[in-house]
N, C-alpha and C positions, 0 to 999 in steps of 0.2 A: 468138508470146505465150503464155505460160503460162495455163491454163484459170482459175487462181485469179485472176490479174490481170484477166482478162475479166470475171469475175463482179463483182469489186470496182468496176470501172469502170461496169458495168450498174447496181450498187447506187447509186453516186453520181449517175449519171442519173436513176435512179427517184426518189431523194431529192429531186432538184431539181423533178421533175415533181410530186411530192407536195405541196411547198410552194406550187406554182402552183394545184394542184387544191384546197388548203386554203383558199386565199384566195376562190376562187370558191364553194366550198361555204359558207363563213361569209357571204358576200354575199347567198346565196340562202336562208339560214337552214335549211340541211339539217344537222340536229344530228347524226344518226347518222353520215353521211359525214364530218363535221367531227371527230367523236370518232375515228374510225378514222384519218383523215389526221393529226390532232394527235398521235396515238400514234406514228405512223410517223416524223414529223419530229421529235419530242421525243425520241425514243430516242437519236439520233446514230449509233449502230452501233459505238461504241467498247468493245472488250473486252479490250484488250491488258493491263490492269492487274488484271483479275480473276482470283482463284485457281480459280474454278469457272465453267463454261459449261453452260448447260441449253438444249437445243433442243426447243421445244414443238411437237409435230405433232398439230394438232387433228383433229377428225372431219368429218363431212359437215355442210352447212348453207350458207346464203347470207350476204350482207352483214349482215342483222339478227343472225343467230346469231354473227357474227364480233364485232359490237359488244358484245352482251348477254352472251355466254359466254366466248368465247376470250380476248379482251383482259383483261377482269377476272380471269380465271383465272391468266393469265400473269403479271399485275400482282401478284396474290396471292402467287404463288410468288417473284417478284422481292423483294417486300416481307419475306417470312418467310426468305429465305436470305441470309446475310451473305456479302460478298465474291463475289457471284455475278452474272453477266450472263445475263439471260434472253432467247432469241430466239423469237419466235413466227413458225415457218415454215409459210406456206400457199402452196406453190409448185406445187400440183397441181389439176386439174379433177376435182371429186368430184360424185357423184350428189346429187340434192336431199335424200335422206334414206336411212337405212340399209336401209328395205325395198325401196327402188328399186334400191340396190346389190345386194341379195340377189336380187332378181327378175332382174337382169341379171348375176349372178355369172360366168357362162360368157363373156358378151361384154365384161366390163370388164377382161380379162386385159392388153390393150394399155395402158389407162389406168394400171393398176398398175404395169405394167413401166417407162412413162415416169415415174410419179411417183416409184417407187423410185429410178430412175437419177438423177433430178433432186435427191433429197433427199441421195442419197450425194455427188453433185457438190458440192452446197452445203456440206455438212458438211467435206468435204475442204478447200473453199476458205477455210474460217475459219482454217486454218493454226495451230491450237492449239499452244502451246509446251509443252515437257516439263513445266514446273512446273504447268500447268493440266489439270484433268479435264473432260471433256465428257460430259454425260449426255443421252441422248435420252429425253424424256418424252412418250409417245405415248398419245392418248385415243381410243377407239372406232375409227372408220374409219382414223384416224391410225396406229393400231398394225398395221393390215393393210398399209398403206404401208411402215411401219418393218419388218415382218416380210419383205416382199419385198425390201427394200433390204438387209438382213442375210443373207438366204438366198441371193440371186442376184446382188446387185451389189456386195458387199464392203464395206458400210458399216462404218466404223471409229469406235468410241467407247469411253469408259471403262465406263459402265454404261447399262443400258436399264431404264426403268419404264413398264409399260403399265397403263392404267387403263379398266375397262369394255370390255375386248377381246372382239370376236365370233370371235376366231381371228387367227392371224398367217401364214396359208398354209401351215403346216407342222403336223405331229402330234407333235413332241417338240423339246425345247430344243437338241439337238445340231445339228439342221438350221439353226439361226440363226447358228452358229459363235460363240457367246457362252458364257463360262464360268459355271457354276451361281451362283458367288458374286457374279456381277455382273449378274445378271437378276432383276428383281423385278416383281410384279404385284398389282394390287388388284382387288377385286370388292365392291362394296357390296351389303348385303342389299336386296332390293327392285330389283335391276338385271337385268331379264331379257335385255337386250342381250348382257351377258357370258356368258350360258348358252347362246345360240343354236348356237354352234359352227358358223356358216355358212361361215367362211373358214378352217376348220382346227380343231384341238383347242384347248379354253380353256386359255390360260396359267396360269389358277388351279388347274387339276386337279392332284392330287397326282403323278400319272405324268408330266406334262409337264416339270418340272424347274424349278429356280430357288427363289426365296422368295416366298411370298405374304404380302403384309403386311396387318396389320389396319388396317381403316378407322374404326373406333368404339371409343371408350373413355369411362369416366365422366368427368364434368366437361369434356367437349369438345363441340364442335358435331356435331350428328348427321348423318351422311351415309348416306341411304337412297334415292338416285336416281341415275340414269345421268350427270347433269350437275353432280354436287356433290363431285367428288373434290378440287377446289380451293378448297373452303370454308373461309375463314379460321377458325383455332381448332379444325380438325377433325384427328383422328389421321391421317386419309388425307393430308392436306397435310403435317403433321408428319413423316411417314415418307418422303415424296418429298423433302422439304427435307433429311432426313438422309442420303439415298442421294446426292443432288447434292452435298452437301458432304463425301462421304466418311465420314460417321460411322457406319460400319456397326455398331458395338457399340450403337448407341441405336435402331436400327430395332426395331420391335415386330412379330413374326410373328403371323400369324392362327391363333387356335385355335378350332376347330370347337365350337360348343355343341351340346347335345342338341337344341335347336329347329333348328340348321343341319342336323344330320344327318338328322332327322326329315323336314324339308322336302325335303332331297336325295334321300331314299328314296323319298317320294311322286312326285317329278318323274321319277325313274328308272323306277318302275313305270308311269307314265303314258307314258313314251317307248317302252316295249317293243313296242306294236303298230306303231310306225313302223320297228322295225329291219328287217323284210324289205323295206319300201318302199325305205329308205335303201341296202339291199344292191343292190337292183335298179336303182336310179338310178345306181349306179356302173358298171354294166355296159351298161345299156340306153339308147340316145340316139335311138330312134325316135319314132313318133307318140305323143303324150301324155307325153313326157319331162318337159315343163315342169310338167304336171299333177301328176306323181308328186313332183317336187321341191318344189313349193309345198305339197303336202299335208303332207310330211314337216316342212317348216318351220313350218306352222301347228300340227301336233301337238307339236312341240318348244317353240314359243313357249308354246302353253297349258299344257304341263307344267311349263315354267319359272315361268310366272306362278302356277300353283297351288301349287308348291313354295315358292316365295317367300311366297305368302299363308299358308301352313301355318307357315312358319317364323316370320313376324311374329306370328301369332295365338299361337303356343306361346310366343314370347318375351315378348309383352305379358302372357299368362295367368301366365307365371312370375314376372314383376315384380310383378304384383298379388298372387299367392299369397305372395311373399317379403314384400311390405309387410304384408300381414294378419298372418302369423306374427311379423314383427318387432314390430308394435303389440301383439299379444297377449303376447309374451313380455316386452316392455318395460313393460307394465302391471303384471304381477304383482310383479316385483321392486321396483317404486315403492312398492306397497302394503305388501309384507312389510318393506321398509326402514324405511317410516314407522312400521309397528307395532313393529318392533324397536327403533326410535329411541325411540318412547314408552315402551316397556317399560324400556329402559335408563335413560331419562331418570327415570323413577319410582323405579327401583331406586337410582339415584345419588342422588337426592334424599333417599329414605329412610335409605340408608346415611350420607349426609352429615349428615342431621339427627341420627341416632343418635350418629354420632361427634362432632358439635358439642356435643350435649347432655352427652355422657359427659365430653368434654374441660372444658366448662364447669363441670360438676358437680365434677369432679376439682380443677380450679384453684380453684374457690370453696371448697371444703373445706380445700385446703391454705392459702389465705389466712386463713380463719377461724381455722384452728389456730395459724397464726404470731401472729396478733393476740392471741389468748387466752393465749399462753404468758407465761413469764418475761421481763423486760425485761433 
């Protein structure tokens, strides 16, 4: 029996079990579990008629995180993207949080390999048709799983979007076997996780490859945290939707501001003391190795947080300064315009009065002359 058919039968069996569990959850008033199971049962799993398919690979966390963050985020993507089926895939055992994953990064290789293999098999089982596109949208630790799947397991898809990625197990895009024009990344200001580089180079770095997407724009919902990339009305979500739907000409690239550059420079300077330790950690695995690794991560985390803080302060200061300048400049033209208007009105009134008087005098004289002349 083909692997795809096996997975489809397993999905049908799981769906039947989910219906059973949903009835039990409702009877016991377990709201969180009911929400999760209702989402699983309600989706139906049919995507044959969709033009686009998006597989969302979430990050670390437990059941509460699944209900509060991942399901609403996937729904936001589904509601914003037309003719698109969105699949939330959580088929791997993850650490309880990213710091736990970082602490055990050496030991979690087996977990990553298994997760990457399972993700690859799942995507292959979807049997996407030639007229359909398939985009993998990975967030946080999910991008690490996706990176391992692309680099080592032969994951095939149309496009890849990663958001808030702490690394994808590689140092450059070519190791993922994805064309530059089909790889996109997002990093929100104030997201230190995306700058840690724990599991490889940051996908948003200029030398990595691909396109870094903008996450914020005027008149859009603000994205400033690690869990806000799927925020409704945000440019971050709009860009993800454009990639999923193949509207590459509509995506908005990230443009570094002076505040971003300054914050990055501060973070880079603060990371310098950890460079020798990082180099030592790559070649030394004896006693105290874990202390060296954790010390490097602590320095890098502090550097990232400080750099983000500097960027935010400069950004807010720039906005305040721009507002003050705008108000100052807006006030002068208003008074000048009013004064000019008054002067113009006075001049017009005077000229009009003179013209009217002259016209009246002339007309009166003519009338009088006509009346006094011969009949």
